[in-house]
C-alpha positions in Angstrom: -3.7 17.0 -5.8 -4.0 13.8 -4.0 -6.5 12.0 -2.6 -6.0 11.4 1.8 -9.3 8.7 1.2 -7.1 6.4 -0.6 -5.2 6.2 2.6 -7.7 3.2 3.2 -6.0 1.1 0.9 -2.8 0.4 3.4 -4.3 2.0 6.9 -5.8 -0.8 8.2 -3.4 -2.8 7.7 -1.3 -0.7 10.1 -4.6 -0.2 12.5 -4.3 -4.3 12.9 -0.4 -3.9 13.3 -2.0 -2.0 16.8 -4.4 -5.0 17.1 -2.1 -7.8 17.2 0.5 -6.2 19.2 -2.2 -4.9 21.9 -1.8 -8.9 23.0 1.3 -8.4 24.4 1.8 -4.5 24.5 0.3 -1.2 26.6 -1.1 1.1 23.5 -1.9 4.0 24.3 -4.5 6.7 22.3 -1.5 8.9 21.7 0.4 6.4 20.8 -2.4 5.4 18.1 -3.0 8.7 16.8 1.2 9.5 16.5 1.4 6.8 14.3 -2.2 7.4 11.9 -0.2 10.4 11.9 2.8 9.4 10.4 1.0 7.1 8.2 -0.9 10.2 6.7 2.3 12.2 6.4 4.6 9.2 4.6 1.8 8.7 1.9 1.0 12.3 1.2 5.1 12.8 0.8 5.2 10.0 -1.0 2.6 10.9 -3.6 3.4 14.4 -4.0 6.1 13.1 -5.2 5.3 10.9 -7.4 3.3 14.2 -8.6 5.9 15.9 -9.2 8.6 13.3 -10.7 5.8 11.6 -12.9 5.0 15.6 -14.5 6.2 15.2 -17.5 4.8 11.6 -18.0 1.6 12.2 -16.4 0.7 14.8 -19.4 1.9 12.4 -22.1 -0.9 9.9 -20.5 -4.4 10.5 -21.9 -5.6 9.0 -18.3 -3.6 11.4 -16.1 -3.5 14.5 -18.4 -6.1 15.4 -16.7 -3.8 16.0 -13.1 -3.1 18.3 -11.2 0.3 19.3 -12.5 0.3 18.6 -15.8 -3.5 20.9 -15.8 -1.2 23.9 -14.6 -3.9 24.4 -11.7 -0.4 23.3 -9.5 2.5 24.2 -10.1 6.0 22.0 -9.0 7.1 25.1 -6.1 4.0 24.3 -4.5 4.0 20.5 -5.0 7.1 20.9 -3.6 6.2 22.6 -1.0 3.5 19.8 0.0 5.9 17.2 -0.4 8.3 18.9 2.2 5.4 19.7 4.9 4.6 16.1 4.6 7.6 14.0 5.1 8.6 17.2 7.5 5.3 15.6 9.6 6.4 12.1 9.0 9.6 13.1 10.0 8.3 14.5 13.7 5.5 12.0 14.2 8.4 9.2 14.4 10.4 11.4 16.5 7.7 11.7 19.3 7.0 8.0 18.7 10.5 6.7 19.6 14.2 7.1 18.5 14.2 4.8 17.1 11.2 5.4 14.7 12.9 8.9 14.1 16.0 7.3 13.2 14.3 4.7 11.2 12.3 7.9 9.4 14.9 8.8 7.2 15.8 5.5 5.0 12.1 4.7 5.3 11.6 8.0 3.4 14.3 8.0 0.6 12.8 4.4 0.1 9.3 6.3 -0.3 10.1 8.7 -2.6 13.0 6.2 -4.3 9.7 4.3 -5.8 9.1 7.0 -7.8 12.3 7.0 -10.3 12.1 3.0 -11.0 9.3 2.4 -13.3 12.3 3.6 -15.6 14.8 1.1 -15.1 12.9 -2.1 -13.5 9.8 -3.9 -14.2 9.6 -4.8 -10.5 8.0 -1.2 -9.9 5.1 -2.8 -8.1 7.2 -5.3 -5.9 8.9 -1.9 -5.0 5.8 0.2 -4.4 4.8 -3.2 -2.4 7.7 -3.0 -0.1 7.3 0.2 0.5 3.4 0.4 1.5 4.7 -3.1 3.6 7.1 -1.2 5.8 4.1 0.5 7.4 2.9 -2.9 9.8 6.9 -2.9 10.8 7.2 0.5 11.8 4.1 0.5 14.1 5.7 -2.7 15.5 8.9 -1.2 16.1 6.7 2.2 17.7 5.2 0.0 20.0 7.8 -3.0 20.8 10.7 -1.4 20.0 11.1 -4.8 17.4 10.2 -6.5 14.1 7.5 -9.1 15.8 7.2 -12.1 13.7 3.1 -11.3 13.1 3.3 -8.4 12.3 6.8 -9.8 9.7 4.0 -12.2 8.5 1.3 -9.3 8.2 3.7 -6.8 6.0 4.0 -9.8 3.8 0.7 -10.1 2.9 0.2 -6.4 2.4 3.4 -6.1 0.3 2.3 -8.9 -2.3 -1.4 -7.1 -1.8 0.1 -4.0 -2.7 2.4 -5.2 -5.3 -0.4 -7.5 -6.9 -3.2 -5.0 -7.1 -1.1 -2.3 -8.3 0.0 -5.1 -11.2 -3.8 -5.0 -12.4 -3.7 -1.2 -12.1 -0.9 -0.9 -15.1 -2.6 -2.9 -17.6 -4.5 -0.4 -18.9 -1.5 1.6 -19.2 0.3 -1.2 -21.5 0.9 0.6 -25.0 2.0 3.8 -23.5 4.4 2.2 -20.9 5.1 0.6 -24.5 6.0 3.7 -26.1 7.5 5.8 -22.9 9.7 3.1 -23.0 8.2 2.3 -19.0 8.9 -0.1 -17.6 6.1 -2.7 -15.5 5.0 -6.7 -15.7 2.4 -5.5 -18.1 4.1 -3.6 -20.6 7.2 -6.7 -20.5 4.8 -9.9 -20.0 1.5 -8.9 -21.6 -1.8 -8.5 -19.7 -2.3 -12.3 -20.0 0.9 -12.8 -18.1 0.3 -9.9 -15.8 -2.8 -11.1 -14.6 -0.7 -15.1 -13.7 1.6 -12.6 -11.6 -1.1 -10.9 -10.4 -3.1 -13.8 -9.0 0.1 -15.6 -7.8 0.5 -12.3 -5.2 -2.6 -12.4 -4.3 -2.6 -15.9 -3.3 0.3 -15.3 -1.5 -1.2 -12.4 0.5 -4.1 -14.9 0.9 -1.9 -17.7 2.6 -0.2 -14.4 4.5 -3.1 -13.7 6.7 -4.3 -17.0 6.7 -0.7 -18.3 8.4 -1.4 -15.4 11.3 -4.7 -17.7 12.7 -2.3 -20.5 13.1 0.9 -18.1 14.9 -2.1 -15.8 17.2 -4.6 -16.7 19.1 -7.6 -16.4 16.1 -10.8 -17.2 16.9 -13.8 -18.8 14.0 -14.5 -14.7 13.3 -10.9 -14.8 11.9 -11.8 -17.3 9.8 -15.3 -16.5 8.8 -14.0 -13.1 7.6 -10.1 -14.9 6.0 -12.8 -16.2 3.6 -14.7 -13.8 2.7 -11.6 -11.4 1.8 -11.1 -14.6 -0.2 -14.3 -14.8 -1.8 -13.3 -10.4 -2.4 -9.7 -11.6 -4.1 -11.3 -13.8 -6.4 -14.0 -11.4 -7.7 -11.0 -8.7 -7.9 -9.8 -10.9 -10.4 -13.3 -12.1 -12.1 -13.6 -8.3 -13.0 -10.1 -7.9 -14.9 -9.7 -10.0 -17.4 -8.0 -10.1 -21.0 -10.7 -9.3 -23.2 -12.3 -6.8 -21.0 -9.5 -3.9 -19.0 -13.3 -1.2 -18.5 -13.8 -2.7 -14.7 -10.6 -2.4 -13.9 -10.9 0.9 -11.5 -13.7 -0.8 -10.1 -11.8 -3.9 -8.8 -8.6 -1.6 -7.7 -11.2 1.5 -6.1 -14.0 -0.4 -4.7 -12.7 -3.8 -4.3 -9.7 -3.6 -2.8 -10.9 -0.6 -0.4 -13.2 -3.3 1.3 -10.7 -6.2 1.1 -8.2 -3.7 3.1 -11.1 -2.5 6.0 -11.9 -6.9 6.2 -8.4 -7.7 7.1 -9.0 -5.3 10.3 -11.9 -6.2 11.2 -11.1 -9.8 10.8 -8.1 -9.9 12.6 -9.7 -7.1 15.0 -12.7 -9.8 15.5 -9.6 -12.7 15.5 -8.2 -10.8 18.3 -11.2 -9.7 20.2 -13.4 -12.6 20.6 -11.0 -15.4 21.2 
């Protein structure tokens, strides 16, 4: 129903937050494992719920009609059981981290699940998705430090705008379907050229946030070198998707973005440990 491998888009940011936090806090292996379990559980619950809520829409969209529920290979009841189990795993993992994490897991879960309805009434749904996933570094900070640090807040901004930016790119391929169905998105509202411009602006903010970390933390030259590579990858991503040619969206979305995410973790790890 969902691909756990796609967690690679966001998990490296959560791990990067732990690297940043390790400069001032002791982080145990048990803590790391529970944070990873929480991340996977949260993402699985959100994606499972999205498949249920969007089952009707997916069945009418040629791009998504091959998904499990529209094809009948998975029932709504089975998807619901998977979603519930994933949510329990997330809340349970949060409880293992701290009482505060347990309490906060419920509003976080509400945001994650609530995203699935946003494209029905706002074109800002991409930003809501970014915010929901961008909570990851903040959650790691609360788990380790009991509060949100400035550096993890900046990392959260980088993740939020990174996710929102590439979600806009991905939505460009559904522009005709979204307009027909009355679904809200930046591409369906503004058109592809303007949507690509908005995506570019968000990715500039994301890159700038990552650059700001260099001045906030004792980062070495290795971080700057990796940052230049990340910037180059952002440029490549936007060169791949043009208003007149959307055929390479999947390459930009899955291949380039997975490399960017991993590079963010590598950059911060090298920057912190080699400084």
